[in-house]
C-alpha positions as CSV (number, residue, x, y, z in Angstrom):
1,M,17.9,8.3,-16.7
2,S,18.8,5.6,-19.9
3,T,17.7,2.1,-19.9
4,P,20.7,-0.4,-21.0
5,K,19.7,-2.1,-24.0
6,P,19.2,-6.1,-23.9
7,R,22.5,-8.1,-24.6
8,R,21.6,-11.1,-26.4
9,T,22.2,-14.5,-25.9
10,T,23.9,-17.3,-28.2
11,K,20.7,-17.9,-29.1
12,N,19.8,-14.4,-30.6
13,R,17.2,-14.0,-27.6
14,P,18.0,-10.1,-25.6
15,I,18.5,-10.7,-22.4
16,Y,16.6,-7.9,-20.4
17,S,18.9,-5.9,-17.6
18,L,17.8,-5.5,-14.1
19,S,16.4,-2.0,-14.6
20,A,14.1,-2.8,-17.3
21,L,12.9,-5.6,-15.5
22,R,12.1,-3.4,-12.3
23,A,10.6,-0.7,-15.0
24,L,8.4,-3.4,-16.8
25,A,7.1,-4.5,-12.9
26,L,6.5,-0.7,-12.0
27,H,4.4,-0.1,-15.0
28,A,2.2,-2.6,-14.7
29,Q,1.6,-2.3,-11.4
30,G,0.7,1.7,-12.3
31,L,3.8,2.5,-10.3
32,G,5.9,3.6,-13.4
33,T,5.3,7.3,-13.8
34,P,4.0,10.3,-11.3
35,P,-0.1,10.3,-11.4
36,T,-1.0,13.3,-13.9
37,A,-5.0,12.7,-14.3
38,S,-7.2,13.8,-11.8
39,P,-8.4,10.8,-9.5
40,T,-11.6,10.5,-10.7
41,H,-13.8,7.7,-10.0
42,E,-13.1,6.2,-13.8
43,R,-9.2,6.6,-12.6
44,I,-9.9,4.8,-9.6
45,F,-11.7,1.7,-11.3
46,G,-8.9,1.8,-13.6
47,V,-6.0,1.3,-10.5
48,V,-7.9,-1.5,-9.3
49,D,-9.0,-3.3,-12.5
50,Q,-5.1,-2.9,-13.4
51,L,-4.3,-5.1,-10.2
52,G,-6.9,-7.1,-10.3
53,C,-8.0,-6.2,-6.8
54,V,-7.1,-4.2,-3.1
55,Q,-6.1,-6.0,-0.3
56,I,-8.6,-3.5,2.4
57,D,-7.0,-4.2,6.1
58,T,-8.1,-2.7,9.6
59,L,-4.7,-1.2,10.3
60,Q,-5.0,2.8,10.8
61,M,-1.4,4.4,11.7
62,V,-2.2,6.5,8.9
63,H,-5.0,6.0,6.1
64,R,-5.5,1.9,6.2
65,S,-4.1,-0.1,3.4
66,Q,-6.5,-0.1,1.0
67,Y,-6.7,3.8,0.6
68,L,-2.6,4.2,0.8
69,C,-2.1,1.4,-2.3
70,L,-4.8,3.9,-4.3
71,F,-2.5,7.1,-3.0
72,S,0.6,5.6,-4.0
73,R,-1.1,5.4,-7.6
74,V,-3.1,8.2,-8.3
75,G,-1.7,10.8,-5.3
76,R,-3.7,12.7,-3.3
77,Y,-7.7,11.9,-3.5
78,D,-10.3,11.5,-1.3
79,P,-10.4,8.4,0.1
80,A,-14.2,8.3,0.1
81,H,-14.1,8.4,-3.7
82,L,-12.8,4.7,-2.9
83,D,-15.5,3.8,-1.1
84,Q,-18.2,5.3,-3.9
85,V,-16.6,3.0,-6.9
86,A,-16.6,0.2,-4.5
87,F,-20.3,0.7,-2.7
88,G,-21.7,3.3,-5.4
89,T,-22.6,6.8,-5.1
90,D,-26.3,7.0,-4.4
91,G,-26.8,5.1,-1.6
92,K,-28.7,2.5,-3.1
93,G,-25.3,0.8,-4.7
94,T,-26.6,1.2,-8.4
95,D,-23.4,2.0,-9.8
96,R,-21.2,0.2,-7.8
97,Q,-18.2,-1.2,-9.8
98,L,-16.3,-3.3,-6.8
99,F,-17.2,-6.1,-4.6
100,E,-15.6,-7.4,-1.2
101,Y,-14.7,-10.9,-1.2
102,W,-11.8,-13.2,-0.5
103,L,-9.0,-13.1,-3.1
104,K,-5.3,-12.6,-2.1
105,E,-7.6,-12.2,1.4
106,A,-10.1,-9.8,2.3
107,C,-10.1,-7.5,-0.9
108,L,-12.2,-5.0,-3.3
109,I,-12.3,-6.7,-6.7
110,P,-13.3,-5.4,-9.5
111,L,-17.6,-6.5,-9.8
112,K,-16.5,-7.8,-13.9
113,D,-14.7,-10.9,-12.6
114,Y,-17.1,-11.5,-9.4
115,R,-18.3,-14.9,-11.4
116,Y,-14.6,-16.3,-11.2
117,R,-15.2,-16.0,-7.1
118,L,-18.3,-18.8,-7.6
119,P,-16.2,-21.7,-7.1
120,L,-14.6,-20.3,-4.0
121,M,-18.0,-19.8,-2.6
122,R,-19.4,-23.0,-3.9
123,Q,-16.1,-25.3,-2.0
124,F,-17.1,-23.0,1.5
125,R,-21.0,-24.6,0.9
126,E,-19.3,-27.8,0.3
127,G,-16.9,-28.1,3.0
128,R,-13.9,-26.3,1.9
129,N,-12.4,-25.4,5.6
130,K,-13.1,-28.4,8.2
131,W,-13.5,-26.4,10.6
132,W,-16.6,-24.4,8.9
133,E,-17.9,-27.2,8.0
134,T,-18.1,-28.7,11.6
135,W,-19.5,-25.4,12.9
136,A,-22.2,-25.4,10.0
137,E,-22.9,-29.2,10.8
138,K,-24.5,-28.5,14.6
139,D,-27.9,-28.1,14.4
140,E,-27.6,-24.9,16.7
141,N,-25.5,-23.4,14.4
142,R,-27.6,-24.1,11.0
143,A,-31.0,-22.6,13.0
144,L,-28.6,-19.7,13.8
145,V,-27.6,-19.2,10.1
146,G,-31.4,-19.5,9.3
147,H,-32.4,-16.8,11.9
148,V,-29.9,-14.2,10.8
149,R,-30.7,-14.8,7.4
150,T,-34.3,-14.2,8.2
151,R,-33.6,-10.9,9.6
152,I,-31.6,-9.7,7.1
153,E,-34.4,-10.5,4.5
154,A,-37.2,-8.7,6.6
155,E,-35.4,-5.9,7.9
156,G,-32.7,-5.0,5.4
157,A,-28.9,-4.6,5.4
158,L,-27.5,-5.2,9.0
159,R,-24.4,-5.3,10.7
160,A,-22.6,-7.6,13.1
161,S,-23.0,-5.1,16.1
162,D,-27.5,-5.0,15.2
163,F,-27.1,-8.2,16.5
164,E,-26.2,-8.0,20.0
165,D,-25.1,-10.6,22.9
166,K,-24.1,-9.8,25.6
167,R,-22.7,-13.2,26.8
168,H,-20.3,-12.6,23.7
169,R,-17.2,-10.1,23.8
170,G,-16.1,-8.8,20.5
171,G,-12.3,-8.8,20.1
172,S,-10.3,-11.7,18.5
173,W,-11.5,-15.0,16.5
174,W,-12.3,-16.9,19.2
175,N,-14.1,-14.7,21.4
176,W,-16.8,-13.6,17.9
177,K,-19.9,-14.1,18.9
178,P,-22.2,-16.7,17.2
179,A,-24.5,-14.4,15.0
180,K,-20.6,-12.4,13.6
181,I,-20.3,-16.4,12.7
182,A,-23.1,-16.8,11.0
183,L,-22.9,-13.3,9.2
184,E,-19.5,-14.3,7.8
185,R,-20.8,-17.8,6.9
186,L,-23.5,-16.0,4.8
187,Y,-21.2,-14.1,3.4
188,N,-18.5,-16.9,2.7
189,I,-20.9,-18.7,0.8
190,G,-22.1,-15.9,-1.3
191,E,-25.8,-15.8,0.3
192,T,-24.9,-12.3,1.8
193,M,-22.5,-9.3,0.5
194,V,-21.4,-6.1,1.5
195,T,-23.3,-3.7,0.9
196,R,-21.1,-0.9,2.4
197,R,-19.4,-0.3,5.6
198,E,-19.9,2.2,8.5
199,K,-16.8,2.9,10.4
200,F,-15.6,0.3,8.7
201,Q,-18.2,-2.2,9.9
202,R,-19.2,-4.6,7.0
203,V,-23.0,-4.1,6.7
204,Y,-24.3,-7.3,4.8
205,D,-27.3,-7.5,2.5
206,L,-28.8,-10.3,0.5
207,Q,-27.2,-11.2,-2.5
208,E,-29.5,-10.4,-4.9
209,R,-30.3,-7.4,-3.5
210,V,-26.6,-5.7,-3.7
211,L,-25.5,-7.5,-6.9
212,P,-26.0,-5.6,-10.0
213,T,-28.2,-7.3,-12.6
214,W,-25.7,-7.0,-15.1
215,V,-22.9,-9.1,-13.6
216,D,-22.3,-12.5,-15.6
217,T,-23.0,-15.5,-12.4
218,S,-22.1,-18.2,-14.7
219,E,-19.6,-20.4,-12.5
220,P,-16.5,-21.3,-14.5
221,T,-14.7,-24.6,-14.0
222,P,-12.2,-24.5,-10.8
223,E,-9.7,-24.8,-14.2
224,A,-11.0,-22.1,-16.0
225,M,-10.9,-19.8,-12.4
226,R,-7.2,-20.8,-11.8
227,R,-6.5,-20.4,-15.1
228,F,-7.7,-16.7,-15.3
229,L,-6.4,-16.2,-11.9
230,I,-3.0,-16.5,-13.2
231,L,-3.3,-14.5,-16.5
232,R,-4.4,-11.7,-14.1
233,G,-1.8,-11.9,-11.8
234,A,0.6,-12.4,-14.8
235,R,-0.4,-9.1,-16.5
236,A,-0.6,-6.9,-13.3
237,L,3.1,-8.4,-12.3
238,G,4.6,-7.2,-15.6
239,V,7.9,-9.6,-15.2
240,C,8.2,-12.4,-12.9
241,K,9.6,-16.0,-12.5
242,P,6.9,-18.8,-13.3
243,D,5.6,-19.3,-10.0
244,H,4.5,-16.1,-9.3
245,A,2.4,-15.9,-11.6
246,S,0.0,-18.2,-9.1
247,D,1.3,-16.6,-6.2
248,Y,-0.3,-13.3,-7.0
249,L,-4.0,-14.4,-6.5
250,R,-3.3,-17.5,-4.6
251,V,-3.4,-20.4,-6.9
252,K,-1.3,-23.0,-5.3
253,R,1.8,-23.5,-7.3
254,P,1.4,-27.4,-7.9
255,E,-1.8,-26.1,-9.6
256,G,-0.6,-23.6,-11.4
257,R,2.7,-25.0,-13.5
258,G,0.8,-27.3,-15.3
259,I,-2.0,-24.2,-16.6
260,I,1.2,-21.9,-17.4
261,R,2.7,-24.5,-19.6
262,D,0.0,-24.4,-21.4
263,L,-0.4,-20.4,-21.4
264,I,3.4,-20.4,-22.8
265,E,2.5,-23.0,-25.8
266,T,-0.8,-20.9,-26.6
267,G,1.4,-17.4,-26.8
268,E,-0.6,-15.7,-24.0
269,L,2.6,-15.9,-21.9
270,V,5.7,-15.3,-23.2
271,T,9.3,-16.3,-21.7
272,V,12.1,-13.7,-21.6
273,Q,15.4,-13.9,-20.1
274,G,16.5,-11.6,-17.5
275,S,19.1,-10.0,-15.5
276,V,18.3,-10.3,-11.5
277,M,19.7,-9.4,-8.6
278,G,24.0,-10.5,-8.4
279,G,24.2,-10.7,-12.0
280,K,22.0,-13.9,-12.7
281,E,20.3,-14.8,-15.6
282,E,16.9,-15.7,-14.9
283,T,14.4,-17.3,-17.1
284,L,10.7,-14.9,-17.1
285,I,7.3,-15.0,-17.9
286,V,5.7,-11.6,-19.2
287,H,1.9,-11.9,-20.3
288,R,2.0,-10.6,-24.3
289,D,0.1,-7.8,-23.6
290,N,3.1,-6.0,-21.8
291,L,5.7,-6.9,-23.9
292,P,5.1,-3.6,-26.1
293,T,5.7,-1.9,-22.4
294,L,9.5,-4.3,-22.6
295,E,9.8,-2.8,-25.7
296,A,9.7,0.6,-25.2
297,I,11.2,0.3,-22.0
298,A,14.2,-1.6,-23.4
299,E,14.7,1.2,-26.3
300,G,14.4,3.7,-23.9
301,S,11.6,5.6,-24.1
302,L,10.1,4.8,-21.5
303,H,11.3,5.0,-18.1
304,A,10.5,4.2,-14.2
305,E,10.1,7.9,-12.7
306,H,8.0,8.1,-9.6
307,T,8.5,8.6,-6.2
308,T,6.1,7.8,-3.6
309,F,5.7,5.2,-0.5
310,L,4.0,1.9,-0.6
311,T,1.7,0.1,2.0
312,P,2.9,-3.0,3.7
313,F,0.1,-4.7,2.3
314,D,0.6,-3.4,-1.3
315,N,0.5,-5.5,-4.6
316,L,3.5,-5.0,-6.0
317,F,4.9,-7.5,-2.8
318,W,2.6,-10.4,-3.5
319,A,4.6,-12.6,-5.5
320,T,6.9,-14.1,-3.2
321,R,10.5,-13.2,-2.7
322,R,10.2,-11.2,-6.1
323,D,11.3,-8.4,-4.0
324,E,14.2,-10.1,-3.4
325,L,15.1,-11.0,-6.8
326,F,14.5,-7.8,-8.6
327,W,15.2,-5.1,-5.4
328,G,17.3,-7.0,-2.8
329,F,14.9,-5.6,-0.9
330,T,12.7,-8.2,1.0
331,Q,9.5,-6.3,2.8
332,T,8.8,-7.2,6.6
333,L,5.5,-6.6,8.4
334,E,6.3,-6.4,11.9
335,C,3.2,-5.3,13.7
336,Y,2.3,-8.9,15.4
337,K,5.8,-9.2,16.6
338,P,6.8,-8.2,20.3
339,A,7.8,-4.4,19.9
340,P,11.5,-6.0,20.7
341,Q,11.5,-8.2,17.5
342,R,11.0,-5.2,15.3
343,R,13.9,-4.2,13.2
344,W,11.9,-1.7,10.7
345,G,8.6,-0.7,13.2
346,Y,4.9,-1.4,13.6
347,F,3.7,-0.3,10.3
348,S,6.9,0.6,7.9
349,L,6.2,1.7,4.7
350,P,8.9,1.0,1.6
351,I,10.2,4.2,-0.1
352,L,10.1,3.5,-4.2
353,Y,12.5,6.1,-5.7
354,R,12.1,5.6,-9.5
355,D,13.1,2.1,-10.2
356,A,14.6,1.5,-6.5
357,L,12.8,0.6,-3.2
358,I,15.3,2.7,-1.2
359,G,14.0,2.4,2.2
360,R,11.2,2.7,4.6
361,F,9.6,4.1,7.3
362,D,7.3,3.7,10.6
363,P,4.5,6.1,10.5
364,K,2.3,7.5,13.0
365,L,-0.5,9.9,11.9
366,E,-1.5,12.2,15.6
367,R,-5.1,13.4,13.8
368,K,-5.7,15.7,16.6
369,T,-2.7,17.5,16.4
370,K,-2.3,16.6,12.9
371,V,1.2,15.8,13.4
372,L,2.9,13.2,11.3
373,I,5.6,10.8,13.6
374,L,8.2,9.0,11.3
375,R,9.0,6.8,14.8
376,A,12.0,5.5,12.1
377,L,13.6,6.4,9.3
378,H,15.4,3.6,7.3
379,L,18.0,3.8,4.5
380,E,18.8,0.4,2.5
381,P,22.5,-0.5,2.9
382,D,24.4,0.6,0.1
383,I,22.0,3.7,-1.0
384,T,24.1,7.0,-1.4
385,I,22.2,9.6,-0.1
386,T,22.2,12.4,-3.5
387,E,20.1,15.8,-3.7
388,P,17.9,14.9,-6.3
389,M,16.9,11.5,-4.2
390,I,16.3,13.6,-1.2
391,A,14.6,16.4,-2.9
392,A,11.9,13.7,-4.9
393,I,11.4,12.0,-1.2
394,A,10.2,15.6,0.1
395,E,7.9,16.0,-2.8
396,A,6.3,12.9,-2.0
397,M,6.4,13.8,1.6
398,R,4.6,16.5,1.5
399,D,1.5,14.9,-0.8
400,F,1.6,12.0,1.9
401,M,1.1,15.1,4.7
402,A,-1.6,16.8,2.6
403,F,-2.9,13.4,2.0
404,H,-3.3,12.9,5.8
405,G,-4.6,16.5,6.3
406,A,-0.8,16.8,8.4
407,E,0.8,20.0,9.0
408,T,3.8,18.9,11.0
409,L,6.3,16.3,10.1
410,T,8.5,14.8,12.9
411,I,11.5,12.6,12.6
412,E,11.9,10.4,15.8
413,A,15.2,8.7,14.8
414,S,16.6,8.1,11.4
415,Y,19.6,5.2,10.2
416,P,21.8,6.8,9.3
417,P,21.3,9.6,11.0
418,A,22.1,11.7,7.8
419,F,19.0,10.9,5.7
420,G,16.7,11.8,8.1
421,A,18.7,15.5,8.4
422,A,19.0,15.7,4.8
423,L,15.2,15.0,4.7
424,R,14.2,17.5,7.5
425,T,16.5,20.2,5.8
426,E,14.8,19.7,2.5
427,M,10.9,19.6,4.2
428,S,11.8,22.9,6.1
429,D,13.4,25.2,3.3
430,H,10.5,24.4,1.1
431,S,8.5,25.0,3.8
432,K,10.4,28.0,4.5
433,E,9.6,29.3,0.7
434,S,6.0,27.9,0.3
435,G,4.7,28.8,4.2
436,G,3.8,25.2,3.9
437,G,4.0,22.4,6.4
438,K,6.6,22.6,8.7
439,A,9.5,19.7,9.7
440,K,10.7,19.3,13.1
441,K,14.1,17.8,14.8
442,T,13.7,15.7,17.5
443,K,16.6,14.1,20.0
444,K,17.0,10.9,18.5
445,A,17.8,11.9,15.0
C-alpha cells in the first residue's frame, strides 16, 4: 500500500494527502503498526506516556476502557500488568509509574507529569467549582473532612465502604454518602491519592505516603500548565487543527489560542497544508517531534497497517470532530441513551482497518460461558467488503477473544448481513484449521 506523495502549493509548500494525515495521526497514537514487542511493564508505560494519559471508565460489557485502550496498541496482555504499572508490583507502590487524577476525565497519568496537575488541585482548594465551594464552607462538612483525614492518617489506606453510613444508599451522585464526598474532596485538593484499587474501588491514602519522593512537586503557573498540556496534546494527536491541540487535554480553546500562536512562532508547532475529507485543504499543525514521521510517511517508507478495535473512550477521538475531518466517521457513545434511541448499540467499539475506520460492533462478554456476543455489527457506508479486510478483522477478533478468555463468537445482527456472514465464515474456517474458537450463526444475522 502506497501513500501519495504530497502535492505542492503555489508557495511550494507540500499539501499532504488524506492518507498521509491519517497515517501520522495513527502512528502518533501507537496505532500505526501491529504490535511486535512483548507487552512488558516498560512497554505498557510507554504507551500511556505516548498518549499523555488513559481514561478510566467503569463500564464493563467487555474489559474496562483503560484495558481496551492498551490492548489496541500492545495486543494481548494481562490487564493486571496495567494495574501494576499504575500502583506498583510490591504491594507498597514504591515502583508505581502512574497516578490517578482528573485530566481528560478520571485518568491514569504518568507520575513525571504530576506537577502539572497541581494548579488544578489549587483551584479545587480555592473554589473552582461552586458546588464544592458551597459544600466545603459548611461547618459540618469541614468537620467531616477532618474526621475522614484523621482516620486515614491513623488507620492507613481506606475505601469509601470503610465509612459505612446506613442512612445513605450508594449509587448516583446525589445519593453519595457524606464520607464519600469528603474522600473526593481530599482527593480533588491533593491531600490524598489513590494508592490502589480493590475490585475497582478506589483505596485512598495520604499524598505523602503514596507519592514517590522523586516526583517533582514544584507548581507551575496556570499558563505553563496550559502550554504543557497543549504540547502534550499536539504530540499525541500527530496532526490536527490548532484548536484540537487544546481539546485533547481539556484546555479551553480561547485560553489556548494565544499559546498556540506563540508555539508556532517558536517552531515547537509547525503549520502544514493537508487534504481532509471531501478534498478540502486545511491548515493544520504538527508537533515538531512528529515531522520525521510525517516525512517518512510522505516518502512511502512508513504506512498505517494495523487492524484492531478501539474503546469508545479512545484517545484517538478526544479532539472534537477530528474523526469526521480525517475519517468521515462520527464516534458516538450511546450507553446513556434509551435503548430505542440507539443506532449503534450500548458500548460500540470502532473497527480500525489499516488507515480507515470501517465499522463498529456492540459487544457483550458472557464470562461464565466464555461467549463473546456481538449484539450488532455495522459496516460504514461506502466500505467494500474484501477478503484481506475480513481476514484482518477476523485475526483481530481472535486476539480480542483470547484477551477476554472467550471461546465462542456469536453475531446477533449485522448491517449489512454480508459483513457478519463473511466474518463468521472466516472465523469458522480458521477454527476448523486450528481447532480454535468457534463462531456461531444466529437467526438475526
